[in-house]
C-alpha positions, 0 to 999 in steps of 0.5 A, a space after each residue: 710157238 716156233 718149231 726148231 728141227 735139230 738135225 743130228 748126223 750120226 753113225 751107230 759105231 761112233 763113241 763120240 756121237 753116243 757121248 754127244 747124244 747123251 749130252 744133247 739129251 741132257 741139254 734139251 731136258 734142262 732147256 725144256 724145264 724152263 719157260 723156253 718150252 712155251 716158245 720153241 718146240 725142239 725136234 731131233 731128226 737123225 741123219 745117217 753117216 758111215 765112218 767105216 763104209 768098207 766094213 763087212 756085214 759080218 765084221 771084225 774084232 772091234 778092239 783090234 780094229 781100233 788099235 790098228 786103224 786109229 792108233 798105229 797098232 800101239 797098245 799104249 795109245 789104245 790104252 790111253 784112248 780107252 782110259 780117256 773114253 771111259 772117263 768121258 763116258 762115265 761123266 754122261 752115264 755111259 759104261 764104254 766097253 771095247 770088245 765085240 765086233 765092228 761091222 757095217 752100219 748100213 743095216 742099222 741106218 736102214 732100220 732107223 730111217 725107215 721107222 723114223 719116217 713111218 713112226 716119227 722121231 721119238 721112235 727113232 730116238 729110242 732105236 738109236 738109244 738102244 743101238 748105242 747101248 747094245 754096241 758100246 755097253 753090251 758089246 753086241 754086233 751093231 747090225 745083227 738081226 738080234 741087235 736090231 730086233 732088240 732095238 725095235 722091241 725097246 722102241 715099241 715097234 710091232 714085232 712082225 713089222 720089225 721082222 719084215 723090215 729087218 729081213 728085207 735088206 732092200 727095203 729103204 736101202 737106196 734111200 738110205 744110201 742116198 741120205 748118206 751121200 746127201 750128208 757128204 754133199 752137205 759138207 759133213 765129213 765127220 760125226 757128230 754133226 749137229 745143226 739147230 735150225 733157228 728163225 734167224 739163223 742155224 747153229 752148227 755144232 761139230 764134234 761132241 760138245 759139252 752140255 753147256 755148249 748145247 744149252 747155249 745154242 738152244 737158248 740162242 735159238 729160243 732168244 731169236 725165235 720171236 
């Protein structure tokens, strides 16, 4: 059995990364349902990245921020974006909403990294699923105590442990910032950025790929694992 780590770099306010995660999850489900499961054990490890590091902790209106920063304050272009993103989301079981608040994601990354290191990648996966759903489908603040506590509860983390980590804003902060810098040093300048480790070579997939593209990459890793 070959153990392959899938290094997934993300930001919790990136809609394309949410889409990529859904598609990768489906690809993993498909590949694990074959005899590949007896040859390769795939484990996803999550790495932090910040698309908007200058954002405040309190945040600002998400829709207006997107319209101004991404689409030159054009309502027409923003409507085109929301229509396109909604269609992509629907194909992956995501109901994108575009209201709410965009804010600094460092608090979320800090919590993800802490519990990934302490409780393992499966818990980190559950945290991220909850954070994405809350932010993109329920229009929740991406880094509020309420949002983070909900994510921890859904990931099965002890309530007191979650409260302690969320309340201590210095817990893991230096390490998380270091990991963000490390990703930039590795050449990551946008997300999603996925690297599937293989016995013979690693496969890098940038941007939100189709399910079939992820399946092809995973199958290649399986093929080269012996």
